[in-house]
PALUMZA-386083 format. One record per residue: x, y, z of N, C-alpha, C, CB in turn. Coordinates in Angstrom, 3 decimals. Glycine has a CB too. Example, Ala and Ser with C-alpha at 12.3 -4.5 7.8 and 13.67 -1.06 7.14 Angstrom:
2
npx; npy; npz; capx; capy; capz; cpx; cpy; cpz; cbpx; cbpy; cbpz
13.190; -5.690; 7.800; 12.300; -4.500; 7.800; 13.200; -3.300; 7.800; 11.308; -4.473; 9.046
12.850; -2.250; 7.080; 13.670; -1.060; 7.140; 12.900; 0.030; 7.870; 14.084; -0.598; 5.725
# end
This chain:
181
npx; npy; npz; capx; capy; capz; cpx; cpy; cpz; cbpx; cbpy; cbpz
0.763; -1.223; 0.024; -0.010; 0.053; -0.082; 0.883; 1.194; -0.097; -0.990; 0.221; 1.043
0.706; 2.204; -0.821; 1.389; 3.297; -1.071; 1.283; 4.274; 0.152; 0.914; 3.860; -2.330
2.273; 5.175; 0.395; 2.059; 6.221; 1.495; 0.904; 7.002; 1.233; 3.223; 7.167; 1.655
0.615; 7.373; 0.079; -0.608; 8.309; -0.239; -1.868; 7.645; 0.274; -0.778; 8.601; -1.858
-2.011; 6.266; -0.072; -3.134; 5.561; 0.270; -3.385; 5.327; 1.805; -3.053; 4.332; -0.417
-2.146; 5.130; 2.412; -2.040; 5.032; 3.840; -2.531; 6.377; 4.543; -0.553; 4.702; 4.215
-2.018; 7.397; 3.986; -2.420; 8.688; 4.569; -3.858; 9.055; 4.455; -1.659; 9.738; 3.965
-4.562; 8.683; 3.267; -5.963; 8.976; 3.047; -6.685; 8.058; 3.933; -6.403; 8.823; 1.569
-6.394; 6.705; 4.106; -7.151; 5.882; 4.993; -6.927; 6.325; 6.403; -6.795; 4.438; 4.823
-5.682; 6.739; 6.905; -5.536; 7.313; 8.283; -6.398; 8.447; 8.526; -4.157; 7.739; 8.548
-6.495; 9.451; 7.539; -7.267; 10.670; 7.746; -8.743; 10.246; 7.961; -7.111; 11.674; 6.508
-9.240; 9.358; 7.088; -10.590; 8.768; 7.209; -10.883; 8.223; 8.496; -10.794; 7.735; 6.255
-9.952; 7.341; 9.107; -10.152; 6.656; 10.377; -10.003; 7.833; 11.497; -9.029; 5.389; 10.569
-9.143; 8.736; 11.396; -9.105; 9.872; 12.349; -10.387; 10.707; 12.457; -8.000; 10.781; 11.965
-11.096; 10.850; 11.208; -12.237; 11.575; 11.170; -13.411; 10.835; 11.885; -12.536; 11.887; 9.773
-13.349; 9.497; 11.886; -14.466; 8.639; 12.590; -14.066; 8.489; 14.048; -14.648; 7.119; 11.903
-12.898; 8.414; 14.396; -12.554; 7.928; 15.854; -11.882; 9.046; 16.617; -11.556; 6.630; 15.857
-11.591; 10.139; 16.171; -10.901; 11.222; 16.837; -11.798; 11.688; 18.063; -10.617; 12.426; 15.800
-13.131; 11.887; 17.871; -13.971; 12.365; 18.892; -14.511; 11.361; 19.834; -15.015; 13.039; 18.320
-14.284; 10.154; 19.593; -14.839; 8.971; 20.396; -13.933; 8.696; 21.599; -14.943; 7.635; 19.488
-14.662; 8.457; 22.803; -13.953; 7.935; 23.837; -14.254; 6.619; 24.269; -14.050; 8.709; 24.826
-15.038; 5.922; 23.468; -15.433; 4.502; 23.833; -15.518; 3.653; 22.550; -16.853; 4.469; 24.609
-14.962; 2.470; 22.540; -15.117; 1.552; 21.353; -14.805; 0.079; 21.877; -14.076; 1.995; 20.096
-15.402; -0.891; 21.176; -15.349; -2.148; 21.535; -14.582; -2.927; 20.396; -16.731; -2.638; 21.817
-13.588; -3.817; 20.853; -12.754; -4.583; 20.041; -13.209; -6.051; 20.101; -11.312; -4.410; 20.464
-13.612; -6.377; 18.832; -13.878; -7.982; 18.638; -13.047; -8.634; 17.531; -15.440; -8.275; 18.248
-13.052; -9.744; 17.756; -12.323; -10.630; 16.634; -13.303; -11.449; 15.963; -11.191; -11.616; 17.215
-13.402; -11.346; 14.619; -14.214; -12.331; 13.780; -13.355; -12.968; 12.937; -15.311; -11.728; 12.966
-13.167; -14.263; 13.177; -12.328; -15.163; 12.388; -13.344; -16.362; 11.890; -11.011; -15.737; 13.327
-13.114; -16.515; 10.557; -13.844; -17.466; 9.807; -15.394; -17.303; 9.701; -13.551; -18.727; 10.368
-15.789; -16.142; 9.778; -17.325; -15.710; 9.672; -17.628; -15.536; 8.203; -17.674; -14.263; 10.486
-18.657; -16.169; 7.737; -18.946; -16.043; 6.420; -19.604; -14.577; 6.063; -19.855; -17.209; 6.065
-19.724; -14.362; 4.828; -20.209; -12.976; 4.351; -21.640; -12.708; 4.689; -20.058; -12.827; 2.817
-22.532; -13.780; 4.593; -23.923; -13.596; 4.903; -24.121; -13.234; 6.302; -24.691; -14.786; 4.594
-23.506; -14.016; 7.221; -23.570; -13.721; 8.635; -23.085; -12.324; 9.004; -22.780; -14.723; 9.373
-21.885; -12.016; 8.465; -21.472; -10.660; 8.724; -22.269; -9.658; 8.235; -20.269; -10.430; 8.265
-22.981; -9.766; 7.164; -23.940; -8.752; 6.650; -25.035; -8.706; 7.601; -24.470; -9.059; 5.223
-25.608; -9.810; 8.187; -26.590; -9.877; 9.048; -26.366; -9.107; 10.332; -26.833; -11.179; 9.275
-25.106; -9.269; 10.655; -24.643; -8.554; 12.011; -24.522; -7.035; 11.779; -23.148; -9.127; 12.548
-24.054; -6.763; 10.559; -23.869; -5.354; 10.209; -25.236; -4.711; 10.173; -23.127; -5.183; 8.837
-26.195; -5.419; 9.697; -27.650; -4.883; 9.387; -28.241; -4.624; 10.808; -28.647; -6.031; 8.477
-28.057; -5.656; 11.651; -28.689; -5.456; 13.031; -27.895; -4.309; 13.775; -28.642; -6.875; 13.929
-26.634; -4.108; 13.581; -25.982; -2.986; 14.348; -26.419; -1.690; 13.635; -24.329; -3.126; 14.390
-26.645; -1.692; 12.298; -27.052; -0.460; 11.676; -28.474; -0.040; 12.128; -26.992; -0.610; 10.157
-29.371; -1.084; 12.289; -30.643; -0.777; 12.801; -30.684; -0.058; 14.182; -31.376; -2.001; 12.871
-29.589; -0.228; 14.876; -29.521; 0.196; 16.309; -28.524; 1.426; 16.353; -29.005; -1.059; 17.297
-28.233; 2.065; 15.176; -27.241; 3.122; 15.043; -25.850; 2.626; 15.635; -27.756; 4.441; 15.790
-25.443; 1.529; 15.246; -24.117; 1.132; 15.702; -23.298; 0.815; 14.457; -24.178; -0.101; 16.689
-21.996; 0.606; 14.583; -21.143; 0.370; 13.270; -20.031; -0.515; 13.766; -20.513; 1.812; 12.542
-19.801; -1.476; 12.816; -18.548; -2.234; 12.935; -17.567; -1.950; 11.865; -18.819; -3.668; 12.942
-16.318; -1.901; 11.932; -15.291; -1.683; 10.927; -14.021; -2.505; 11.234; -14.952; -0.188; 10.842
-13.769; -3.302; 10.286; -12.547; -4.083; 10.389; -11.352; -2.973; 9.976; -12.620; -5.493; 9.336
-10.308; -2.945; 10.814; -9.273; -2.005; 10.579; -7.897; -2.705; 10.544; -9.314; -0.927; 11.640
-6.959; -2.028; 9.853; -5.663; -2.331; 9.885; -5.020; -1.796; 11.148; -5.041; -1.850; 8.703
-4.371; -2.631; 12.054; -3.991; -2.059; 13.319; -2.968; -1.021; 13.293; -3.553; -3.055; 14.162
-1.998; -1.041; 12.329; -1.085; 0.050; 12.307; -1.694; 1.324; 11.785; 0.078; -0.305; 11.512
-2.682; 1.328; 10.996; -3.354; 2.544; 10.466; -4.189; 3.137; 11.528; -4.220; 2.241; 9.230
-4.839; 2.081; 12.386; -5.715; 2.553; 13.528; -4.850; 3.338; 14.562; -6.441; 1.294; 14.257
-3.651; 2.645; 14.768; -2.835; 3.315; 15.775; -2.353; 4.731; 15.297; -1.613; 2.419; 16.120
-2.106; 4.856; 14.017; -1.664; 6.266; 13.573; -2.954; 7.179; 13.744; -1.092; 6.284; 11.934
-4.118; 6.689; 13.435; -5.293; 7.593; 13.371; -5.648; 8.134; 14.719; -6.498; 6.880; 12.789
-5.663; 7.383; 15.792; -6.114; 7.741; 17.092; -4.988; 8.378; 17.824; -6.650; 6.555; 17.839
-3.640; 8.370; 17.447; -2.618; 9.088; 18.046; -2.658; 8.984; 19.589; -2.697; 10.485; 17.598
-2.710; 10.151; 20.333; -2.713; 10.078; 21.847; -4.049; 10.420; 22.302; -1.670; 11.031; 22.518
-5.207; 10.112; 21.520; -6.589; 10.358; 21.909; -6.974; 9.384; 22.837; -7.520; 10.363; 20.790
-8.345; 9.436; 23.185; -8.922; 8.517; 24.279; -8.862; 7.060; 23.794; -10.472; 8.907; 24.641
-8.713; 6.721; 22.542; -8.806; 5.423; 22.053; -7.297; 4.799; 22.021; -9.521; 5.456; 20.617
-6.294; 5.519; 22.543; -4.992; 5.128; 22.439; -4.757; 3.644; 23.177; -4.122; 6.282; 23.052
-5.336; 3.583; 24.315; -5.056; 2.159; 24.962; -5.564; 1.037; 24.163; -5.708; 2.017; 26.366
-6.585; 1.205; 23.340; -7.286; 0.198; 22.536; -6.293; 0.072; 21.382; -8.839; 0.631; 22.070
-5.804; 1.091; 20.785; -4.907; 1.096; 19.487; -3.706; 0.215; 19.932; -4.381; 2.718; 18.972
-3.167; 0.424; 21.238; -1.859; -0.226; 21.613; -2.149; -1.583; 21.835; -1.170; 0.372; 22.849
-3.380; -2.111; 22.103; -3.550; -3.445; 22.420; -3.998; -4.347; 21.286; -4.453; -3.520; 23.474
-4.358; -3.766; 20.093; -4.784; -4.581; 18.990; -3.668; -5.513; 18.595; -5.217; -3.724; 17.816
-4.127; -6.808; 18.297; -3.246; -7.783; 17.725; -4.148; -8.584; 16.842; -2.493; -8.658; 18.801
-3.685; -8.910; 15.738; -4.344; -9.909; 14.833; -5.597; -9.195; 14.175; -4.799; -11.271; 15.679
-6.537; -9.906; 13.720; -7.695; -9.410; 13.168; -8.630; -8.521; 14.042; -8.387; -10.499; 12.712
-8.782; -7.255; 13.716; -9.521; -6.454; 14.602; -10.737; -5.848; 14.031; -8.705; -5.453; 15.107
-11.865; -5.729; 14.623; -13.003; -5.223; 14.172; -13.470; -4.218; 15.370; -14.014; -6.397; 13.796
-13.703; -2.919; 15.012; -14.052; -1.904; 15.964; -15.585; -1.626; 15.875; -13.213; -0.609; 15.704
-16.158; -1.628; 17.026; -17.635; -1.357; 17.156; -17.800; -0.066; 17.921; -18.407; -2.547; 17.900
-18.596; 0.809; 17.352; -18.990; 2.051; 18.011; -20.472; 2.361; 17.796; -18.137; 3.207; 17.501
-21.003; 3.357; 18.434; -22.332; 3.810; 18.283; -23.191; 3.462; 19.396; -22.884; 3.318; 17.099
-24.528; 3.648; 19.103; -25.447; 3.475; 20.174; -25.350; 4.584; 21.176; -25.228; 2.180; 20.825
-26.275; 4.368; 22.141; -26.186; 5.424; 23.189; -25.050; 5.406; 23.996; -27.256; 5.381; 24.048
-24.604; 4.146; 24.243; -23.365; 3.821; 25.113; -22.693; 2.620; 24.659; -23.718; 3.618; 26.594
-21.484; 2.425; 25.142; -20.808; 1.194; 24.605; -21.391; -0.049; 25.237; -19.266; 1.234; 24.866
-22.127; 0.128; 26.399; -22.865; -0.939; 26.992; -23.910; -1.528; 26.096; -23.479; -0.482; 28.210
-24.668; -0.585; 25.316; -25.614; -1.018; 24.399; -24.901; -1.982; 23.209; -26.321; 0.294; 23.812
-23.720; -1.520; 22.718; -23.007; -2.232; 21.782; -22.704; -3.525; 22.249; -21.868; -1.579; 21.410
-22.131; -3.651; 23.622; -21.728; -4.937; 24.250; -22.914; -5.907; 24.277; -21.194; -4.702; 25.709
-24.127; -5.302; 24.587; -25.399; -6.133; 24.743; -25.639; -6.771; 23.368; -26.717; -5.220; 25.218
-25.545; -6.019; 22.359; -25.997; -6.500; 21.049; -24.954; -7.692; 20.600; -26.035; -5.215; 19.942
-23.592; -7.377; 20.888; -22.576; -8.552; 20.582; -22.775; -9.631; 21.352; -21.172; -8.216; 20.769
-23.225; -9.465; 22.773; -23.555; -10.657; 23.665; -24.522; -11.497; 22.966; -24.142; -10.242; 25.061
-25.515; -10.934; 22.416; -26.617; -11.648; 21.789; -26.120; -12.440; 20.589; -27.722; -10.672; 21.365
-25.107; -11.906; 19.870; -24.572; -12.518; 18.609; -23.556; -13.593; 18.970; -23.899; -11.426; 17.670
-22.999; -13.577; 20.109; -21.868; -14.484; 20.360; -22.207; -15.964; 20.182; -21.352; -14.266; 21.754
-23.496; -16.521; 20.552; -23.734; -17.854; 20.426; -24.117; -18.204; 18.915; -24.810; -18.241; 21.419
-24.457; -17.070; 18.142; -24.876; -17.308; 16.648; -23.616; -17.274; 15.769; -25.947; -16.149; 16.107
-22.562; -16.780; 16.298; -21.326; -16.718; 15.387; -20.169; -17.378; 16.038; -20.922; -15.243; 15.036
-19.725; -18.491; 15.469; -18.652; -19.317; 16.274; -17.347; -18.509; 16.348; -18.334; -20.789; 15.557
-16.924; -17.720; 15.342; -15.611; -17.020; 15.320; -15.715; -15.638; 15.799; -15.022; -17.005; 13.949
-16.731; -15.248; 16.573; -16.772; -13.953; 17.147; -16.288; -14.120; 18.606; -18.213; -13.323; 17.046
-15.445; -13.148; 19.050; -14.872; -13.002; 20.300; -14.545; -11.688; 20.821; -13.810; -13.694; 20.318
-14.996; -11.428; 22.056; -14.756; -10.070; 22.578; -13.344; -10.077; 22.986; -15.709; -9.667; 23.772
-12.526; -8.891; 22.704; -11.115; -8.898; 23.026; -10.709; -7.840; 23.830; -10.331; -8.889; 21.904
-11.473; -6.561; 23.922; -11.209; -5.574; 24.759; -12.125; -4.388; 24.397; -9.776; -5.262; 24.721
-11.946; -3.240; 25.148; -12.756; -2.045; 24.912; -12.234; -0.900; 25.763; -14.249; -2.314; 25.222
-12.544; 0.321; 25.260; -12.147; 1.427; 25.850; -13.615; 2.124; 26.307; -11.183; 2.287; 24.830
-13.940; 2.286; 27.618; -15.111; 2.788; 27.939; -14.799; 4.202; 28.735; -15.913; 1.709; 28.746
-15.132; 5.248; 27.870; -14.947; 6.548; 28.462; -13.510; 6.817; 28.780; -15.768; 6.680; 29.687
-12.618; 6.310; 27.980; -11.181; 6.531; 28.136; -10.424; 5.532; 29.018; -10.978; 7.867; 28.682
-11.184; 4.522; 29.527; -10.625; 3.549; 30.488; -10.504; 2.350; 29.699; -11.492; 3.320; 31.782
-9.339; 1.653; 29.822; -9.228; 0.423; 29.066; -9.803; -0.823; 29.944; -7.676; 0.200; 28.654
-10.494; -1.757; 29.124; -11.091; -2.944; 29.738; -10.451; -4.054; 28.936; -12.727; -2.968; 29.693
-9.785; -4.974; 29.744; -9.139; -6.037; 28.973; -10.312; -7.203; 28.862; -7.684; -6.579; 29.761
-9.922; -8.297; 28.232; -10.813; -9.343; 27.802; -11.668; -9.797; 29.032; -9.994; -10.544; 27.177
-11.170; -9.935; 30.144; -11.954; -10.521; 31.173; -13.003; -9.369; 31.655; -10.978; -11.069; 32.382
-12.587; -8.173; 31.811; -13.442; -7.164; 32.162; -14.588; -6.827; 31.120; -12.627; -6.020; 32.420
-14.270; -6.898; 29.964; -15.223; -6.474; 28.771; -16.277; -7.564; 28.821; -14.449; -6.406; 27.200
-16.140; -8.810; 29.303; -17.180; -9.756; 29.325; -18.286; -9.353; 30.142; -16.718; -10.994; 29.749
-18.061; -8.625; 31.231; -19.234; -8.167; 32.228; -19.752; -6.940; 31.706; -18.769; -7.914; 33.776
-19.283; -6.265; 30.663; -19.817; -5.015; 30.206; -21.194; -5.134; 29.831; -19.071; -4.492; 29.108
-21.674; -6.259; 29.143; -23.084; -6.339; 28.747; -24.040; -6.471; 29.909; -23.284; -7.489; 27.829
-23.521; -6.880; 30.968; -24.373; -7.102; 32.173; -24.603; -5.690; 32.910; -23.645; -8.196; 33.189
-23.809; -4.830; 32.598; -23.982; -3.480; 33.182; -25.234; -2.851; 32.884; -22.954; -2.597; 32.754
-25.877; -2.062; 33.798; -27.068; -1.278; 33.297; -26.669; -0.094; 32.355; -27.876; -0.703; 34.526
-27.575; 0.164; 31.358; -27.318; 1.351; 30.467; -27.571; 2.637; 31.085; -28.132; 1.292; 29.259
-27.074; 3.668; 30.315; -27.338; 5.041; 30.951; -28.663; 5.278; 31.115; -26.814; 6.158; 30.200
-29.549; 4.836; 30.132; -30.991; 5.071; 30.293; -31.577; 4.325; 31.507; -31.729; 4.641; 29.021
-31.095; 3.125; 31.897; -31.522; 2.313; 33.052; -31.104; 3.205; 34.284; -30.806; 0.782; 33.067
-29.930; 3.678; 34.372; -29.316; 4.328; 35.630; -30.155; 5.686; 35.721; -27.551; 4.610; 35.491
-30.442; 6.337; 34.621; -31.247; 7.613; 34.829; -32.482; 7.383; 35.329; -31.436; 8.376; 33.650
-33.218; 6.363; 34.889; -34.596; 5.866; 35.358; -34.413; 5.546; 36.938; -35.107; 4.439; 34.460
-33.392; 4.866; 37.331; -33.301; 4.533; 38.791; -33.058; 5.793; 39.612; -32.149; 3.501; 39.062
-32.146; 6.775; 39.084; -31.969; 7.969; 39.824; -33.335; 8.726; 39.834; -30.810; 8.828; 39.209
-34.118; 8.875; 38.843; -35.331; 9.506; 38.819; -36.389; 8.939; 39.802; -35.802; 9.460; 37.484
-36.307; 7.638; 39.980; -37.116; 6.887; 40.863; -36.830; 7.206; 42.263; -36.954; 5.481; 40.633
-35.504; 7.213; 42.523; -35.100; 7.475; 43.933; -35.399; 8.900; 44.291; -33.593; 7.182; 44.160
-35.177; 9.786; 43.300; -35.576; 11.113; 43.643; -37.052; 11.485; 43.996; -35.204; 11.877; 42.591
-37.693; 10.749; 42.960; -39.226; 11.026; 43.284; -39.957; 10.121; 44.418; -40.055; 10.797; 41.928
-39.259; 9.164; 44.929; -39.747; 8.213; 45.919; -40.117; 8.882; 47.230; -38.714; 7.153; 46.167
-39.214; 9.739; 47.822; -39.831; 10.418; 49.100; -41.055; 11.240; 48.885; -38.821; 11.347; 49.755
-41.173; 11.990; 47.762; -42.308; 12.851; 47.448; -43.489; 12.007; 47.288; -42.079; 13.687; 46.205
-43.447; 10.773; 46.560; -44.556; 9.850; 46.377; -45.003; 9.367; 47.688; -44.189; 8.692; 45.492
-44.097; 9.001; 48.570; -44.387; 8.440; 49.963; -45.041; 9.473; 50.782; -43.091; 7.955; 50.700
-44.682; 10.790; 50.643; -45.364; 11.801; 51.523; -46.806; 12.069; 50.942; -44.492; 13.202; 51.594
-46.913; 12.110; 49.576; -48.161; 12.228; 48.986; -49.140; 11.064; 49.332; -47.965; 12.336; 47.550
-48.600; 9.954; 49.444; -49.443; 8.577; 49.716; -49.868; 8.789; 51.141; -48.515; 7.047; 49.546
-48.911; 9.240; 52.111; -49.354; 9.336; 53.575; -50.413; 10.303; 53.675; -48.215; 9.744; 54.542
-50.280; 11.404; 52.975; -51.207; 12.566; 53.146; -52.573; 12.102; 52.533; -50.626; 13.943; 52.400
-52.556; 11.383; 51.521; -53.783; 10.892; 50.989; -54.382; 9.881; 51.750; -53.624; 10.429; 49.724
-53.644; 8.996; 52.259; -54.216; 7.707; 52.965; -54.987; 8.229; 54.209; -52.975; 6.595; 53.446
-54.416; 9.220; 54.899; -55.112; 9.693; 56.171; -56.435; 10.356; 55.760; -54.187; 10.752; 57.021
-56.501; 11.164; 54.675; -57.801; 11.778; 54.270; -58.742; 10.545; 53.845; -57.589; 12.895; 52.999
-58.267; 9.515; 53.131; -58.937; 8.402; 52.615; -59.583; 7.678; 53.809; -57.977; 7.501; 51.813
-58.853; 7.514; 54.882; -59.264; 6.724; 56.174; -60.492; 7.615; 56.653; -57.943; 6.603; 57.428
-60.261; 8.876; 56.918; -61.359; 9.830; 57.609; -62.531; 9.734; 56.648; -60.854; 11.511; 57.808
-62.392; 9.809; 55.338; -63.532; 9.885; 54.393; -64.296; 8.481; 54.613; -63.002; 10.119; 52.770
-63.534; 7.431; 54.574; -64.137; 6.145; 54.750; -65.005; 6.054; 55.999; -63.084; 5.115; 54.794
-64.465; 6.529; 57.127; -65.223; 6.530; 58.363; -66.448; 7.306; 58.371; -64.432; 6.991; 59.403
-66.270; 8.489; 57.707; -67.405; 9.310; 57.682; -68.524; 8.772; 56.741; -66.987; 10.673; 57.286
-68.120; 8.115; 55.643; -69.100; 7.415; 54.731; -69.706; 6.472; 55.569; -68.486; 6.728; 53.469
-69.069; 5.502; 56.263; -69.803; 4.563; 57.149; -70.722; 5.078; 58.146; -68.912; 3.800; 57.836
-70.264; 6.188; 58.835; -71.220; 6.781; 59.742; -72.524; 7.302; 59.090; -70.557; 7.889; 60.449
-72.289; 7.959; 58.030; -73.434; 8.478; 57.261; -74.431; 7.368; 56.769; -72.899; 9.254; 56.048
-73.910; 6.410; 56.408; -74.782; 5.068; 55.874; -75.511; 4.642; 57.184; -73.726; 3.644; 55.217
-74.864; 4.516; 58.253; -75.501; 3.969; 59.465; -76.612; 4.816; 60.005; -74.492; 3.785; 60.531
-76.330; 6.159; 59.912; -77.266; 7.183; 60.332; -78.481; 7.152; 59.350; -76.563; 8.615; 60.360
-78.290; 7.060; 58.052; -79.324; 6.809; 57.065; -80.223; 5.770; 57.227; -78.804; 6.614; 55.922
-79.689; 4.500; 57.705; -80.381; 3.377; 57.989; -81.075; 3.341; 59.259; -79.572; 2.360; 57.904
-80.701; 4.381; 60.159; -81.345; 4.502; 61.474; -80.590; 3.573; 62.520; -82.904; 4.102; 61.360
-79.557; 3.121; 62.104; -78.713; 2.279; 63.172; -78.261; 3.083; 64.223; -77.461; 1.600; 62.593
-78.078; 2.624; 65.477; -77.402; 3.381; 66.471; -75.900; 3.436; 66.336; -77.740; 2.857; 67.749
-75.402; 4.644; 66.631; -74.045; 4.999; 66.298; -73.365; 5.131; 67.745; -73.967; 6.404; 65.363
-72.295; 4.297; 67.919; -71.648; 4.272; 69.325; -70.844; 5.410; 69.431; -70.781; 3.025; 69.625
-70.699; 6.109; 70.462; -69.841; 7.332; 70.726; -68.541; 6.764; 70.872; -70.249; 8.205; 72.008
-67.513; 7.477; 70.307; -66.173; 7.249; 70.563; -65.789; 7.281; 71.923; -65.434; 8.107; 69.896
-65.093; 6.415; 72.549; -64.500; 6.531; 73.971; -63.270; 7.104; 73.882; -64.348; 5.237; 74.712
-62.917; 8.027; 74.799; -61.755; 8.861; 74.792; -60.765; 8.113; 75.740; -62.088; 10.385; 75.264
# end
């Protein structure tokens, strides 16, 4: 490959990966074209992308950026996955595809600038997504207010229930016992 072609490819990779701080590295060995296209289609539907890269050109492209730990770790065939709302979403999709594709293997990741090796990246798919965490935080914040409102309403509901029972007894002419103090 000529220097001009390498420079063009490096510039294109730099434009794709310079702003990213998270990416997933997978190895896809012996995967047929049809299966690869199905995976790419599934990723595309979820606003995700997979790209097989030449390791040396990827290293040149990311330079000293947030993906540098990933670039330094690449060995052998490397496919880089990005996109989605977070890297956890990408890892969950790949986790679903692992049983379907025999040659697919999680190798590593950079999550918001932090390197995750092969052992740690396996647990990435089990982590809650950003949306899940935001929902939990909102529920925790709203919980005390909901409890206070519930207590305030329950007292009123109990009094209303007692008054209704009292009115019904009086309407039927039943004797009403006086409350003892």
